[in-house]
All heavy atoms as a GROMACS GRO file, in nm:
protein
  608
    1SER      N    1   0.084  -0.117   0.001
    1SER     CA    2  -0.001   0.005  -0.001
    1SER      C    3   0.088   0.126   0.003
    1SER      O    4   0.189   0.129   0.063
    1SER     CB    5  -0.090  -0.002   0.122
    1SER     OG    6  -0.160   0.116   0.135
    2TYR      N    7   0.042   0.225  -0.069
    2TYR     CA    8   0.123   0.354  -0.073
    2TYR      C    9   0.021   0.470  -0.066
    2TYR      O   10  -0.102   0.452  -0.096
    2TYR     CB   11   0.206   0.360  -0.197
    2TYR     CG   12   0.130   0.359  -0.329
    2TYR    CD1   13   0.086   0.479  -0.384
    2TYR    CD2   14   0.093   0.238  -0.388
    2TYR    CE1   15   0.012   0.479  -0.499
    2TYR    CE2   16   0.019   0.241  -0.502
    2TYR     CZ   17  -0.015   0.358  -0.561
    2TYR     OH   18  -0.095   0.358  -0.677
    3GLY      N   19   0.076   0.587  -0.036
    3GLY     CA   20  -0.008   0.704  -0.027
    3GLY      C   21   0.061   0.820   0.047
    3GLY      O   22   0.177   0.824   0.059
    4THR      N   23  -0.022   0.904   0.110
    4THR     CA   24   0.032   1.017   0.187
    4THR      C   25  -0.040   1.020   0.317
    4THR      O   26  -0.154   0.972   0.334
    4THR     CB   27   0.009   1.148   0.112
    4THR    OG1   28  -0.128   1.174   0.096
    4THR    CG2   29   0.085   1.159  -0.015
    5LYS      N   30   0.028   1.076   0.418
    5LYS     CA   31  -0.028   1.089   0.555
    5LYS      C   32   0.027   1.214   0.617
    5LYS      O   33   0.145   1.249   0.593
    5LYS     CB   34   0.013   0.967   0.636
    5LYS     CG   35  -0.049   0.971   0.773
    5LYS     CD   36  -0.012   0.847   0.860
    5LYS     CE   37  -0.075   0.868   0.996
    5LYS     NZ   38  -0.041   0.764   1.084
    6ALA      N   39  -0.049   1.280   0.698
    6ALA     CA   40  -0.011   1.402   0.768
    6ALA      C   41   0.031   1.367   0.910
    6ALA      O   42  -0.031   1.290   0.976
    6ALA     CB   43  -0.119   1.502   0.768
    7THR      N   44   0.132   1.434   0.964
    7THR     CA   45   0.179   1.422   1.097
    7THR      C   46   0.181   1.563   1.160
    7THR      O   47   0.230   1.656   1.099
    7THR     CB   48   0.319   1.367   1.101
    7THR    OG1   49   0.320   1.236   1.042
    7THR    CG2   50   0.372   1.345   1.245
    8LEU      N   51   0.128   1.576   1.273
    8LEU     CA   52   0.122   1.704   1.346
    8LEU      C   53   0.263   1.740   1.395
    8LEU      O   54   0.327   1.664   1.469
    8LEU     CB   55   0.026   1.704   1.460
    8LEU     CG   56   0.018   1.832   1.547
    8LEU    CD1   57  -0.040   1.949   1.466
    8LEU    CD2   58  -0.068   1.802   1.664
    9LEU      N   59   0.317   1.855   1.354
    9LEU     CA   60   0.451   1.902   1.404
    9LEU      C   61   0.437   1.983   1.524
    9LEU      O   62   0.515   1.963   1.615
    9LEU     CB   63   0.516   1.972   1.291
    9LEU     CG   64   0.554   1.905   1.164
    9LEU    CD1   65   0.622   2.000   1.063
    9LEU    CD2   66   0.642   1.785   1.197
   10SER      N   67   0.348   2.081   1.524
   10SER     CA   68   0.334   2.161   1.645
   10SER      C   69   0.199   2.240   1.639
   10SER      O   70   0.140   2.260   1.538
   10SER     CB   71   0.449   2.262   1.657
   10SER     OG   72   0.432   2.359   1.553
   11THR      N   73   0.158   2.274   1.765
   11THR     CA   74   0.037   2.363   1.786
   11THR      C   75   0.068   2.463   1.886
   11THR      O   76   0.119   2.428   1.991
   11THR     CB   77  -0.087   2.278   1.826
   11THR    OG1   78  -0.120   2.176   1.733
   11THR    CG2   79  -0.206   2.364   1.853
   12LYS      N   80   0.048   2.588   1.845
   12LYS     CA   81   0.085   2.696   1.943
   12LYS      C   82  -0.027   2.805   1.940
   12LYS      O   83  -0.089   2.830   1.833
   12LYS     CB   84   0.211   2.763   1.900
   12LYS     CG   85   0.334   2.669   1.914
   12LYS     CD   86   0.460   2.740   1.879
   12LYS     CE   87   0.575   2.635   1.899
   12LYS     NZ   88   0.700   2.697   1.865
   13PRO      N   89  -0.055   2.864   2.056
   13PRO     CA   90  -0.150   2.978   2.052
   13PRO      C   91  -0.083   3.104   1.984
   13PRO      O   92   0.034   3.122   1.987
   13PRO     CB   93  -0.168   3.008   2.199
   13PRO     CG   94  -0.048   2.954   2.265
   13PRO     CD   95   0.004   2.840   2.181
   14ILE      N   96  -0.171   3.176   1.916
   14ILE     CA   97  -0.123   3.298   1.848
   14ILE      C   98  -0.208   3.412   1.897
   14ILE      O   99  -0.323   3.403   1.932
   14ILE     CB  100  -0.137   3.284   1.697
   14ILE    CG1  101  -0.273   3.247   1.650
   14ILE    CG2  102  -0.039   3.185   1.640
   14ILE    CD1  103  -0.292   3.242   1.497
   15MET      N  104  -0.138   3.532   1.910
   15MET     CA  105  -0.199   3.649   1.972
   15MET      C  106  -0.267   3.731   1.864
   15MET      O  107  -0.210   3.829   1.813
   15MET     CB  108  -0.096   3.728   2.044
   15MET     CG  109  -0.020   3.656   2.147
   15MET     SD  110  -0.139   3.591   2.267
   15MET     CE  111  -0.038   3.468   2.346
   16THR      N  112  -0.381   3.689   1.820
   16THR     CA  113  -0.461   3.763   1.722
   16THR      C  114  -0.607   3.739   1.753
   16THR      O  115  -0.644   3.648   1.823
   16THR     CB  116  -0.425   3.728   1.575
   16THR    OG1  117  -0.489   3.811   1.485
   16THR    CG2  118  -0.458   3.583   1.545
   17SER      N  119  -0.702   3.814   1.692
   17SER     CA  120  -0.842   3.791   1.711
   17SER      C  121  -0.895   3.699   1.605
   17SER      O  122  -0.848   3.696   1.492
   17SER     CB  123  -0.917   3.928   1.713
   17SER     OG  124  -0.904   3.989   1.590
   18CYS      N  125  -1.002   3.626   1.640
   18CYS     CA  126  -1.064   3.540   1.546
   18CYS      C  127  -1.144   3.619   1.445
   18CYS      O  128  -1.218   3.710   1.478
   18CYS     CB  129  -1.163   3.450   1.622
   18CYS     SG  130  -1.255   3.336   1.513
   19PRO      N  131  -1.124   3.591   1.312
   19PRO     CA  132  -1.197   3.664   1.213
   19PRO      C  133  -1.346   3.633   1.209
   19PRO      O  134  -1.429   3.705   1.156
   19PRO     CB  135  -1.134   3.629   1.081
   19PRO     CG  136  -1.053   3.507   1.108
   19PRO     CD  137  -1.027   3.499   1.251
   20ASN      N  138  -1.383   3.523   1.268
   20ASN     CA  139  -1.524   3.478   1.273
   20ASN      C  140  -1.605   3.539   1.390
   20ASN      O  141  -1.702   3.598   1.374
   20ASN     CB  142  -1.532   3.326   1.275
   20ASN     CG  143  -1.671   3.278   1.254
   20ASN    OD1  144  -1.744   3.322   1.161
   20ASN    ND2  145  -1.721   3.191   1.343
   21CYS      N  146  -1.558   3.523   1.518
   21CYS     CA  147  -1.625   3.571   1.637
   21CYS      C  148  -1.568   3.690   1.691
   21CYS      O  149  -1.630   3.758   1.776
   21CYS     CB  150  -1.633   3.459   1.742
   21CYS     SG  151  -1.476   3.421   1.818
   22GLY      N  152  -1.444   3.733   1.654
   22GLY     CA  153  -1.389   3.859   1.701
   22GLY      C  154  -1.317   3.847   1.837
   22GLY      O  155  -1.265   3.946   1.887
   23LYS      N  156  -1.322   3.727   1.903
   23LYS     CA  157  -1.258   3.706   2.038
   23LYS      C  158  -1.106   3.728   2.021
   23LYS      O  159  -1.048   3.673   1.922
   23LYS     CB  160  -1.291   3.580   2.095
   23LYS     CG  161  -1.425   3.572   2.159
   23LYS     CD  162  -1.424   3.636   2.290
   23LYS     CE  163  -1.519   3.564   2.382
   23LYS     NZ  164  -1.522   3.617   2.515
   24LEU      N  165  -1.039   3.784   2.117
   24LEU     CA  166  -0.899   3.806   2.115
   24LEU      C  167  -0.825   3.691   2.194
   24LEU      O  168  -0.877   3.637   2.294
   24LEU     CB  169  -0.862   3.938   2.187
   24LEU     CG  170  -0.724   3.992   2.167
   24LEU    CD1  171  -0.698   4.018   2.014
   24LEU    CD2  172  -0.710   4.119   2.248
   25ASN      N  173  -0.715   3.650   2.133
   25ASN     CA  174  -0.628   3.546   2.189
   25ASN      C  175  -0.698   3.404   2.206
   25ASN      O  176  -0.676   3.328   2.306
   25ASN     CB  177  -0.569   3.586   2.328
   25ASN     CG  178  -0.485   3.709   2.308
   25ASN    OD1  179  -0.426   3.734   2.211
   25ASN    ND2  180  -0.483   3.789   2.418
   26THR      N  181  -0.780   3.370   2.115
   26THR     CA  182  -0.848   3.234   2.114
   26THR      C  183  -0.800   3.153   1.998
   26THR      O  184  -0.844   3.040   1.988
   26THR     CB  185  -0.992   3.246   2.113
   26THR    OG1  186  -1.034   3.314   1.995
   26THR    CG2  187  -1.054   3.317   2.237
   27MET      N  188  -0.704   3.205   1.917
   27MET     CA  189  -0.657   3.134   1.796
   27MET      C  190  -0.542   3.043   1.826
   27MET      O  191  -0.460   3.078   1.906
   27MET     CB  192  -0.633   3.230   1.684
   27MET     CG  193  -0.742   3.317   1.637
   27MET     SD  194  -0.872   3.230   1.554
   27MET     CE  195  -0.795   3.183   1.406
   28HIS      N  196  -0.537   2.932   1.758
   28HIS     CA  197  -0.428   2.833   1.771
   28HIS      C  198  -0.379   2.793   1.627
   28HIS      O  199  -0.464   2.778   1.541
   28HIS     CB  200  -0.463   2.705   1.846
   28HIS     CG  201  -0.482   2.728   1.991
   28HIS    ND1  202  -0.606   2.785   2.039
   28HIS    CD2  203  -0.406   2.709   2.098
   28HIS    CE1  204  -0.592   2.798   2.170
   28HIS    NE2  205  -0.474   2.752   2.208
   29MET      N  206  -0.248   2.789   1.606
   29MET     CA  207  -0.196   2.747   1.478
   29MET      C  208  -0.139   2.612   1.485
   29MET      O  209  -0.051   2.593   1.574
   29MET     CB  210  -0.089   2.851   1.435
   29MET     CG  211  -0.020   2.824   1.299
   29MET     SD  212  -0.116   2.868   1.161
   29MET     CE  213  -0.128   3.040   1.179
   30SER      N  214  -0.174   2.526   1.398
   30SER     CA  215  -0.119   2.388   1.390
   30SER      C  216  -0.051   2.374   1.258
   30SER      O  217  -0.097   2.423   1.150
   30SER     CB  218  -0.222   2.286   1.400
   30SER     OG  219  -0.290   2.293   1.524
   31VAL      N  220   0.069   2.310   1.254
   31VAL     CA  221   0.143   2.285   1.132
   31VAL      C  222   0.157   2.133   1.115
   31VAL      O  223   0.197   2.067   1.211
   31VAL     CB  224   0.286   2.354   1.142
   31VAL    CG1  225   0.366   2.321   1.016
   31VAL    CG2  226   0.272   2.501   1.163
   32TYR      N  227   0.118   2.091   0.998
   32TYR     CA  228   0.126   1.948   0.964
   32TYR      C  229   0.226   1.924   0.856
   32TYR      O  230   0.240   2.007   0.763
   32TYR     CB  231  -0.013   1.898   0.914
   32TYR     CG  232  -0.117   1.896   1.020
   32TYR    CD1  233  -0.196   2.014   1.039
   32TYR    CD2  234  -0.144   1.793   1.098
   32TYR    CE1  235  -0.297   2.014   1.137
   32TYR    CE2  236  -0.241   1.789   1.199
   32TYR     CZ  237  -0.320   1.902   1.215
   32TYR     OH  238  -0.416   1.907   1.313
   33GLN      N  239   0.298   1.812   0.865
   33GLN     CA  240   0.389   1.769   0.761
   33GLN      C  241   0.332   1.650   0.692
   33GLN      O  242   0.289   1.554   0.753
   33GLN     CB  243   0.525   1.731   0.822
   33GLN     CG  244   0.627   1.678   0.721
   33GLN     CD  245   0.679   1.786   0.629
   33GLN    OE1  246   0.738   1.877   0.674
   33GLN    NE2  247   0.666   1.764   0.502
   34TRP      N  248   0.318   1.657   0.560
   34TRP     CA  249   0.269   1.548   0.482
   34TRP      C  250   0.378   1.465   0.429
   34TRP      O  251   0.486   1.517   0.382
   34TRP     CB  252   0.182   1.601   0.360
   34TRP     CG  253   0.050   1.650   0.401
   34TRP    CD1  254   0.026   1.781   0.448
   34TRP    CD2  255  -0.071   1.583   0.405
   34TRP    NE1  256  -0.111   1.789   0.480
   34TRP    CE2  257  -0.171   1.672   0.451
   34TRP    CE3  258  -0.111   1.453   0.364
   34TRP    CZ2  259  -0.302   1.637   0.466
   34TRP    CZ3  260  -0.246   1.417   0.380
   34TRP    CH2  261  -0.339   1.504   0.425
   35TYR      N  262   0.366   1.336   0.436
   35TYR     CA  263   0.472   1.239   0.392
   35TYR      C  264   0.409   1.146   0.293
   35TYR      O  265   0.297   1.100   0.302
   35TYR     CB  266   0.521   1.157   0.509
   35TYR     CG  267   0.605   1.232   0.606
   35TYR    CD1  268   0.545   1.281   0.724
   35TYR    CD2  269   0.740   1.251   0.584
   35TYR    CE1  270   0.621   1.354   0.811
   35TYR    CE2  271   0.821   1.322   0.678
   35TYR     CZ  272   0.759   1.375   0.787
   35TYR     OH  273   0.837   1.445   0.882
   36SER      N  274   0.494   1.100   0.196
   36SER     CA  275   0.459   0.995   0.107
   36SER      C  276   0.505   0.866   0.175
   36SER      O  277   0.618   0.865   0.243
   36SER     CB  278   0.537   1.005  -0.027
   36SER     OG  279   0.489   1.120  -0.098
   37HIS      N  280   0.424   0.760   0.178
   37HIS     CA  281   0.465   0.641   0.248
   37HIS      C  282   0.437   0.514   0.157
   37HIS      O  283   0.356   0.516   0.062
   37HIS     CB  284   0.380   0.622   0.378
   37HIS     CG  285   0.237   0.605   0.360
   37HIS    ND1  286   0.184   0.483   0.333
   37HIS    CD2  287   0.136   0.692   0.370
   37HIS    CE1  288   0.050   0.497   0.319
   37HIS    NE2  289   0.020   0.619   0.339
   38ILE      N  290   0.514   0.416   0.190
   38ILE     CA  291   0.494   0.281   0.131
   38ILE      C  292   0.476   0.188   0.248
   38ILE      O  293   0.570   0.180   0.336
   38ILE     CB  294   0.610   0.242   0.046
   38ILE    CG1  295   0.621   0.348  -0.077
   38ILE    CG2  296   0.599   0.105  -0.016
   38ILE    CD1  297   0.742   0.328  -0.169
   39PHE      N  298   0.366   0.113   0.246
   39PHE     CA  299   0.340   0.021   0.363
   39PHE      C  300   0.350   0.090   0.498
   39PHE      O  301   0.409   0.044   0.588
   39PHE     CB  302   0.427  -0.103   0.358
   39PHE     CG  303   0.388  -0.195   0.244
   39PHE    CD1  304   0.470  -0.204   0.132
   39PHE    CD2  305   0.273  -0.266   0.244
   39PHE    CE1  306   0.443  -0.281   0.023
   39PHE    CE2  307   0.238  -0.344   0.135
   39PHE     CZ  308   0.324  -0.357   0.027
   40TRP      N  309   0.295   0.217   0.501
   40TRP     CA  310   0.288   0.298   0.621
   40TRP      C  311   0.422   0.338   0.674
   40TRP      O  312   0.439   0.381   0.790
   40TRP     CB  313   0.210   0.226   0.730
   40TRP     CG  314   0.065   0.204   0.678
   40TRP    CD1  315  -0.033   0.296   0.675
   40TRP    CD2  316   0.020   0.082   0.618
   40TRP    NE1  317  -0.142   0.233   0.616
   40TRP    CE2  318  -0.108   0.104   0.583
   40TRP    CE3  319   0.076  -0.040   0.594
   40TRP    CZ2  320  -0.194   0.007   0.519
   40TRP    CZ3  321  -0.002  -0.142   0.535
   40TRP    CH2  322  -0.134  -0.116   0.497
   41ILE      N  323   0.536   0.321   0.598
   41ILE     CA  324   0.663   0.370   0.638
   41ILE      C  325   0.690   0.499   0.556
   41ILE      O  326   0.696   0.500   0.440
   41ILE     CB  327   0.774   0.264   0.606
   41ILE    CG1  328   0.754   0.133   0.675
   41ILE    CG2  329   0.912   0.318   0.635
   41ILE    CD1  330   0.839   0.025   0.628
   42PRO      N  331   0.705   0.615   0.630
   42PRO     CA  332   0.724   0.746   0.560
   42PRO      C  333   0.868   0.744   0.498
   42PRO      O  334   0.962   0.706   0.549
   42PRO     CB  335   0.720   0.845   0.673
   42PRO     CG  336   0.740   0.770   0.797
   42PRO     CD  337   0.699   0.630   0.778
   43PHE      N  338   0.860   0.791   0.366
   43PHE     CA  339   0.984   0.804   0.288
   43PHE      C  340   1.016   0.948   0.251
   43PHE      O  341   1.130   0.986   0.264
   43PHE     CB  342   0.968   0.716   0.161
   43PHE     CG  343   0.998   0.572   0.186
   43PHE    CD1  344   0.896   0.486   0.198
   43PHE    CD2  345   1.127   0.525   0.196
   43PHE    CE1  346   0.916   0.350   0.221
   43PHE    CE2  347   1.153   0.391   0.220
   43PHE     CZ  348   1.041   0.305   0.238
   44PHE      N  349   0.930   1.024   0.198
   44PHE     CA  350   0.956   1.148   0.143
   44PHE      C  351   0.866   1.254   0.204
   44PHE      O  352   0.742   1.239   0.203
   44PHE     CB  353   0.941   1.158  -0.005
   44PHE     CG  354   1.016   1.052  -0.079
   44PHE    CD1  355   0.961   0.946  -0.137
   44PHE    CD2  356   1.161   1.074  -0.092
   44PHE    CE1  357   1.032   0.849  -0.204
   44PHE    CE2  358   1.233   0.979  -0.159
   44PHE     CZ  359   1.170   0.864  -0.211
   45PRO      N  360   0.920   1.367   0.259
   45PRO     CA  361   0.833   1.478   0.300
   45PRO      C  362   0.770   1.541   0.176
   45PRO      O  363   0.852   1.578   0.084
   45PRO     CB  364   0.922   1.566   0.380
   45PRO     CG  365   1.058   1.534   0.344
   45PRO     CD  366   1.054   1.397   0.296
   46ALA      N  367   0.643   1.553   0.170
   46ALA     CA  368   0.580   1.608   0.053
   46ALA      C  369   0.558   1.766   0.065
   46ALA      O  370   0.593   1.839  -0.019
   46ALA     CB  371   0.446   1.537   0.029
   47ARG      N  372   0.493   1.805   0.175
   47ARG     CA  373   0.463   1.948   0.192
   47ARG      C  374   0.424   1.973   0.340
   47ARG      O  375   0.395   1.877   0.417
   47ARG     CB  376   0.351   1.994   0.108
   47ARG     CG  377   0.215   1.920   0.132
   47ARG     CD  378   0.110   1.955   0.031
   47ARG     NE  379   0.002   1.855   0.042
   47ARG     CZ  380  -0.114   1.884   0.095
   47ARG    NH1  381  -0.134   1.993   0.160
   47ARG    NH2  382  -0.203   1.789   0.091
   48LYS      N  383   0.419   2.097   0.374
   48LYS     CA  384   0.371   2.140   0.504
   48LYS      C  385   0.246   2.213   0.485
   48LYS      O  386   0.230   2.285   0.386
   48LYS     CB  387   0.478   2.228   0.578
   48LYS     CG  388   0.596   2.151   0.629
   48LYS     CD  389   0.683   2.242   0.713
   48LYS     CE  390   0.809   2.168   0.759
   48LYS     NZ  391   0.901   2.250   0.830
   49GLN      N  392   0.154   2.211   0.582
   49GLN     CA  393   0.028   2.280   0.578
   49GLN      C  394  -0.008   2.336   0.709
   49GLN      O  395   0.008   2.273   0.815
   49GLN     CB  396  -0.082   2.189   0.531
   49GLN     CG  397  -0.216   2.259   0.515
   49GLN     CD  398  -0.322   2.163   0.469
   49GLN    OE1  399  -0.305   2.048   0.475
   49GLN    NE2  400  -0.432   2.225   0.419
   50GLY      N  401  -0.044   2.468   0.712
   50GLY     CA  402  -0.086   2.534   0.836
   50GLY      C  403  -0.239   2.531   0.845
   50GLY      O  404  -0.314   2.554   0.741
   51VAL      N  405  -0.291   2.517   0.968
   51VAL     CA  406  -0.432   2.522   0.992
   51VAL      C  407  -0.450   2.608   1.120
   51VAL      O  408  -0.378   2.582   1.224
   51VAL     CB  409  -0.496   2.385   1.008
   51VAL    CG1  410  -0.640   2.395   1.048
   51VAL    CG2  411  -0.480   2.298   0.889
   52SER      N  412  -0.540   2.701   1.123
   52SER     CA  413  -0.567   2.784   1.238
   52SER      C  414  -0.709   2.761   1.286
   52SER      O  415  -0.798   2.747   1.201
   52SER     CB  416  -0.546   2.928   1.206
   52SER     OG  417  -0.566   3.007   1.320
   53HIS      N  418  -0.732   2.746   1.414
   53HIS     CA  419  -0.869   2.729   1.467
   53HIS      C  420  -0.882   2.811   1.598
   53HIS      O  421  -0.796   2.836   1.668
   53HIS     CB  422  -0.895   2.581   1.489
   53HIS     CG  423  -0.807   2.519   1.592
   53HIS    ND1  424  -0.681   2.469   1.569
   53HIS    CD2  425  -0.825   2.499   1.726
   53HIS    CE1  426  -0.623   2.427   1.680
   53HIS    NE2  427  -0.709   2.441   1.776
   54CYS      N  428  -1.018   2.847   1.613
   54CYS     CA  429  -1.052   2.932   1.726
   54CYS      C  430  -1.114   2.835   1.840
   54CYS      O  431  -1.200   2.760   1.813
   54CYS     CB  432  -1.159   3.032   1.688
   54CYS     SG  433  -1.222   3.134   1.822
   55SER      N  434  -1.055   2.851   1.960
   55SER     CA  435  -1.108   2.764   2.065
   55SER      C  436  -1.248   2.816   2.122
   55SER      O  437  -1.309   2.743   2.197
   55SER     CB  438  -1.006   2.763   2.180
   55SER     OG  439  -0.982   2.890   2.232
   56ASN      N  440  -1.288   2.934   2.083
   56ASN     CA  441  -1.416   2.993   2.129
   56ASN      C  442  -1.531   2.946   2.033
   56ASN      O  443  -1.623   2.882   2.088
   56ASN     CB  444  -1.411   3.140   2.131
   56ASN     CG  445  -1.536   3.202   2.187
   56ASN    OD1  446  -1.580   3.170   2.290
   56ASN    ND2  447  -1.595   3.293   2.103
   57CYS      N  448  -1.518   2.972   1.906
   57CYS     CA  449  -1.630   2.937   1.814
   57CYS      C  450  -1.600   2.813   1.725
   57CYS      O  451  -1.686   2.775   1.647
   57CYS     CB  452  -1.663   3.057   1.725
   57CYS     SG  453  -1.539   3.095   1.602
   58MET      N  454  -1.479   2.751   1.741
   58MET     CA  455  -1.440   2.636   1.671
   58MET      C  456  -1.430   2.653   1.518
   58MET      O  457  -1.431   2.561   1.441
   58MET     CB  458  -1.534   2.515   1.698
   58MET     CG  459  -1.534   2.479   1.841
   58MET     SD  460  -1.380   2.439   1.905
   58MET     CE  461  -1.413   2.434   2.077
   59HIS      N  462  -1.415   2.784   1.476
   59HIS     CA  463  -1.398   2.812   1.333
   59HIS      C  464  -1.250   2.770   1.284
   59HIS      O  465  -1.161   2.799   1.355
   59HIS     CB  466  -1.416   2.962   1.312
   59HIS     CG  467  -1.406   3.007   1.175
   59HIS    ND1  468  -1.504   2.973   1.080
   59HIS    CD2  469  -1.312   3.084   1.108
   59HIS    CE1  470  -1.468   3.024   0.962
   59HIS    NE2  471  -1.354   3.095   0.978
   60THR      N  472  -1.244   2.708   1.179
   60THR     CA  473  -1.121   2.652   1.122
   60THR      C  474  -1.084   2.726   0.998
   60THR      O  475  -1.169   2.751   0.911
   60THR     CB  476  -1.131   2.504   1.092
   60THR    OG1  477  -1.159   2.435   1.211
   60THR    CG2  478  -0.996   2.451   1.040
   61ILE      N  479  -0.959   2.770   0.984
   61ILE     CA  480  -0.909   2.843   0.872
   61ILE      C  481  -0.793   2.771   0.813
   61ILE      O  482  -0.695   2.744   0.885
   61ILE     CB  483  -0.872   2.987   0.908
   61ILE    CG1  484  -0.980   3.061   0.968
   61ILE    CG2  485  -0.824   3.067   0.778
   61ILE    CD1  486  -0.942   3.194   1.036
   62TYR      N  487  -0.795   2.725   0.688
   62TYR     CA  488  -0.690   2.659   0.623
   62TYR      C  489  -0.592   2.756   0.558
   62TYR      O  490  -0.626   2.873   0.536
   62TYR     CB  491  -0.745   2.563   0.517
   62TYR     CG  492  -0.825   2.450   0.581
   62TYR    CD1  493  -0.965   2.458   0.587
   62TYR    CD2  494  -0.771   2.344   0.640
   62TYR    CE1  495  -1.037   2.363   0.650
   62TYR    CE2  496  -0.843   2.243   0.707
   62TYR     CZ  497  -0.982   2.253   0.706
   62TYR     OH  498  -1.056   2.165   0.767
   63GLN      N  499  -0.476   2.711   0.530
   63GLN     CA  500  -0.362   2.801   0.490
   63GLN      C  501  -0.398   2.880   0.363
   63GLN      O  502  -0.362   2.996   0.354
   63GLN     CB  503  -0.236   2.716   0.466
   63GLN     CG  504  -0.116   2.797   0.436
   63GLN     CD  505   0.009   2.717   0.430
   63GLN    OE1  506   0.006   2.595   0.452
   63GLN    NE2  507   0.118   2.774   0.389
   64LYS      N  508  -0.471   2.828   0.276
   64LYS     CA  509  -0.507   2.902   0.152
   64LYS      C  510  -0.600   3.022   0.183
   64LYS      O  511  -0.606   3.111   0.107
   64LYS     CB  512  -0.584   2.808   0.057
   64LYS     CG  513  -0.499   2.700  -0.005
   64LYS     CD  514  -0.582   2.624  -0.102
   64LYS     CE  515  -0.492   2.510  -0.161
   64LYS     NZ  516  -0.572   2.426  -0.256
   65GLN      N  517  -0.666   3.016   0.297
   65GLN     CA  518  -0.755   3.124   0.344
   65GLN      C  519  -0.695   3.220   0.444
   65GLN      O  520  -0.766   3.316   0.489
   65GLN     CB  521  -0.879   3.070   0.404
   65GLN     CG  522  -0.956   2.973   0.312
   65GLN     CD  523  -1.061   2.887   0.384
   65GLN    OE1  524  -1.041   2.852   0.502
   65GLN    NE2  525  -1.161   2.849   0.314
   66PHE      N  526  -0.566   3.207   0.481
   66PHE     CA  527  -0.504   3.289   0.578
   66PHE      C  528  -0.503   3.435   0.531
   66PHE      O  529  -0.468   3.469   0.414
   66PHE     CB  530  -0.356   3.251   0.602
   66PHE     CG  531  -0.341   3.130   0.689
   66PHE    CD1  532  -0.211   3.080   0.710
   66PHE    CD2  533  -0.447   3.070   0.745
   66PHE    CE1  534  -0.190   2.968   0.792
   66PHE    CE2  535  -0.429   2.951   0.825
   66PHE     CZ  536  -0.300   2.907   0.850
   67ASN      N  537  -0.543   3.525   0.626
   67ASN     CA  538  -0.524   3.666   0.601
   67ASN      C  539  -0.373   3.704   0.632
   67ASN      O  540  -0.294   3.617   0.670
   67ASN     CB  541  -0.624   3.752   0.683
   67ASN     CG  542  -0.606   3.728   0.834
   67ASN    OD1  543  -0.507   3.687   0.882
   67ASN    ND2  544  -0.714   3.759   0.904
   68PHE      N  545  -0.338   3.834   0.624
   68PHE     CA  546  -0.204   3.878   0.639
   68PHE      C  547  -0.152   3.835   0.780
   68PHE      O  548  -0.042   3.790   0.801
   68PHE     CB  549  -0.185   4.024   0.611
   68PHE     CG  550  -0.051   4.069   0.630
   68PHE    CD1  551   0.048   4.042   0.534
   68PHE    CD2  552  -0.010   4.146   0.737
   68PHE    CE1  553   0.178   4.087   0.548
   68PHE    CE2  554   0.118   4.195   0.757
   68PHE     CZ  555   0.213   4.164   0.662
   69ALA      N  556  -0.231   3.864   0.882
   69ALA     CA  557  -0.193   3.840   1.022
   69ALA      C  558  -0.164   3.687   1.051
   69ALA      O  559  -0.062   3.654   1.109
   69ALA     CB  560  -0.301   3.885   1.121
   70LEU      N  561  -0.249   3.601   0.995
   70LEU     CA  562  -0.226   3.461   1.012
   70LEU      C  563  -0.112   3.416   0.932
   70LEU      O  564  -0.028   3.326   0.979
   70LEU     CB  565  -0.350   3.381   0.976
   70LEU     CG  566  -0.474   3.395   1.066
   70LEU    CD1  567  -0.588   3.322   1.011
   70LEU    CD2  568  -0.438   3.347   1.209
   71GLN      N  569  -0.086   3.468   0.818
   71GLN     CA  570   0.026   3.432   0.731
   71GLN      C  571   0.160   3.468   0.803
   71GLN      O  572   0.252   3.395   0.801
   71GLN     CB  573   0.021   3.500   0.597
   71GLN     CG  574   0.122   3.450   0.490
   71GLN     CD  575   0.102   3.308   0.457
   71GLN    OE1  576  -0.015   3.260   0.447
   71GLN    NE2  577   0.204   3.237   0.438
   72GLU      N  578   0.157   3.581   0.872
   72GLU     CA  579   0.277   3.622   0.950
   72GLU      C  580   0.307   3.522   1.062
   72GLU      O  581   0.425   3.495   1.086
   72GLU     CB  582   0.256   3.766   1.009
   72GLU     CG  583   0.269   3.874   0.909
   72GLU     CD  584   0.408   3.895   0.857
   72GLU    OE1  585   0.500   3.899   0.936
   72GLU    OE2  586   0.420   3.901   0.731
   73HIS      N  587   0.206   3.471   1.126
   73HIS     CA  588   0.228   3.375   1.242
   73HIS      C  589   0.270   3.240   1.186
   73HIS      O  590   0.348   3.172   1.251
   73HIS     CB  591   0.099   3.365   1.318
   73HIS     CG  592   0.072   3.479   1.406
   73HIS    ND1  593   0.149   3.503   1.524
   73HIS    CD2  594  -0.021   3.578   1.402
   73HIS    CE1  595   0.101   3.615   1.575
   73HIS    NE2  596   0.004   3.658   1.511
   74TYR      N  597   0.223   3.206   1.066
   74TYR     CA  598   0.266   3.080   1.005
   74TYR      C  599   0.414   3.083   0.974
   74TYR      O  600   0.486   2.989   1.004
   74TYR     CB  601   0.183   3.054   0.883
   74TYR     CG  602   0.225   2.926   0.805
   74TYR    CD1  603   0.196   2.801   0.862
   74TYR    CD2  604   0.291   2.936   0.688
   74TYR    CE1  605   0.236   2.691   0.791
   74TYR    CE2  606   0.332   2.817   0.620
   74TYR     CZ  607   0.303   2.695   0.673
   74TYR     OH  608   0.339   2.586   0.606
   0.00000   0.00000   0.00000
């Protein structure tokens, strides 16, 4: 079997307001590393992806949708 899989590298709080609910300091940034694998053994790092989520309203923002402030934190 072959394919890709994501591994969580880190999650940290970021000091910015949520664009959805407006609450301050409720955002967290997670960075995932995607790997190509063969028989579930990782061989090649493919890409990194950032995801931001609000702990107040649970709104999730993917890297393609990052505004300038989130891009700076990434």
